N, C-alpha and C positions, 0 to 999 in steps of 0.2 A: 215783242214789239218789232215792227218792220216799218222803215221809213223809205220814202221815195218810190212808192209803187205807182207806175204810170198807168192811167186808165185810157185806153185808146178809144177812138170813135168806134161804135159797135153797130153792126148790121144785125138786127134782131132776126134769128133764124126761124124758119117755119117748123112747126111741130105742135102736136097736141099733148097735153099732160092730163093724167088722171089725178085730181087733187086729193091726195091721201097722205102727203107728207113724206113719202118714201124716197122721192127724188130719183127713181130708177127708170123714168120714162126716156125714150130715145131723144127727145128734144133737150134733155139735160146733159147729154153726153158731149156737148160742144164746149166752147169757151165759157169760163166764169170770170168775166172781165172786171167786175166791180169788187173792190176790196176796201175794208176798213180794218186797221190794226196798228195805228201809229202810236197810240197812247198807253196801251196796256197789253197784257197777255190775251185778252179777249180779241178774237179776230172774226170778221164776217166776210164771206164771199157770196156773190149773188149773180144771177143771170136772168135773161128774159127769153121767151119764145112766143110765137103767135100762130094762130090757126083760125081760119074763118072769122068768127065773131068774138074772139077772146084774145086777150093779152095775158100770158102766164108769167108768173114770177116764182123763182126758187131761191131760197136763202139758206146758207149753212153758217152756223155760228158756233165756234169753239169758245166756251166760257167756263173756265175752271171754278168760278165762284158765282153760279147762277142764282139770282134772286127772282123768284117767281113773280113777285108783285110789280116790279118796275122794269124788268128786262124786256127787250124786244127791239123792233126796228120801226123806222118811219120810211116808207117808200114815197118819194116825191116825183111827180110827173108833170112836165110842161108839155101839154098835148100839141101845141102849135109852134113851140120854140120861137116865141116872139121876142125873147130877151128882156123881159120885164125886170125892173130892179126890185120889185116886191111882189108878193103873191097877188094874183089877179085872176079873173075868170079864165077858165081853161087850164088852170094849174091846180093840181090835186095833191093831197097828202094822205096816205093810207097808214094809220097807226096800227101796228100788228104786235100783239103781246104774246109772250110765251105761254100765257094761260088761255090762248085762243081768242082773246078780245080783238075787236076791230072797230075803229072809228075812222070815218071818211070825212075829210075836210076839203073845201074848195076855196081858192083864193077869192077875195072880195075887196077890191080897192085897197090893197096893202095889208090886209089882215086875213083871217081864216074864218069860215063859217062851216058848221057841221051840216052834212047833207045825208039823205037817206041811203042806206045800203041796198042796192037793187041787184039781187041775184048774184052777189059776189060769193065765191066759194073760197074757204080758208081751211087749211089743215096744218096742225103743229104736232111734231113728234119731238120728244126730248128724253134725254137720259141725264146722268150725273153731271157731265161737263160739255154737253153738246145739244143744240136744238136745230131743227129744220123747219122752215116755214114754206108752204106752197100756197099760191094764190091764183085764182082765175078771175079776171076782170072782164065782164061783158062789155064789148065796145059800144053797146047802145047807151052806156052812161056818158060817153064822150066820143068825139071823133079824133082819131090820131092823124096828124099830118105825117108826111114822109120823114120829116126831120123833127125829132122830139128832144126834150131835155130830161135827164134822169139824175136823181140824187138819192142817196141813202143816208140815214142817220141811225147809228147804233146807240141804243139806250142801255146802259149797264150800271149795275149796283153790285159792289163786292160784299163779302161777309162782314166787313167793318162798318157798312152802311154808307160808304162813299159812293155817290151817284154822279154820273157824267153822261153827256151826249157827245158823240164824235161823228163827224161827217166825212165823206170821202175827201181826201187831201185835195186842197185847192177849191173845193166847192163850199159855198156859204149857204146854209139852210134857208134863209129868208131872201136869197138873191138868185132867182132862177137863171139869170144871164150867166152865172158861173157854173151851172150844172153840166154834166157830161152829155155829149151828143150821142143819140141813138137813131138809127135809120130803120123805119118801119115800111114794109111792103105787105099789103094784104095777101094772105095765102089762103087758097081754097082747097 
């Protein structure tokens, strides 16, 4: 358990990833600024990069008691960084499971509605106590502004059946105005 991890404003670096779950692409060799691990031994690190028409996400999770059925992450993205108090249009939640499942939600006047998955690539690699998730989001789904909001939620269940969700420290899952700031520049 680690408390007090500060998440800086992050400039999303340029780089292209091959979505295979290996996380060995050049764009993943930079900073991994996003961290969750305040409440248990399970810890998540994540980063982003972009290239041409895609936003890429890489996640590493150390999980000594992985439960295939419910473990995973939710990646939340406020594409316009308007500072809404609740989910609204332009705000997305990508539910990524350790079993390779994907559900895409868009904010809708304070709640969420599921939308179609359009050419999203997802890869998951896991072993006994670790899993990695790699994701490519085509930017034709949404238009990113230069300043965006980012949040992650770690979903974890231990061997005893205890389930919890943990967000980045100081970020509230249903309150986009509290999410981390990330700066996007289109890279060609």
